[in-house]
C-alpha positions, 0 to 999 in steps of 0.5 A: 774683852767681851763678857762671855754670855751663856746663850741657854741662860740669855734665852731663858731670861728673854722667855721670862721677861716676855712671860712677865710682859704678858702677864702684866697685860692680862692683869691690866686687861682682865684684873677687875673686881666683881664689883667693877664688872657688876657696875659696868653691867648695870651701866650698859643696862641703864643706858640701853633701858634709857634708849629703849624708853625714848624710842618711838612706837609705830602708830597702828593704822586703825587708831587715829583720833 
């Protein structure tokens, strides 16, 4: 014989599992320390500065040697 299932309980269990899954995703996506965030920002700034340093400046028309 089949087990009797309380639909109200089943819905609550399903909602609880969904909430836990979403919370786990958010912890993975947003759960970073301040030091990690700062390190990433510093890395982006360094790479941007490095690219800006390598950019060639256009020559001005009246300044040829």
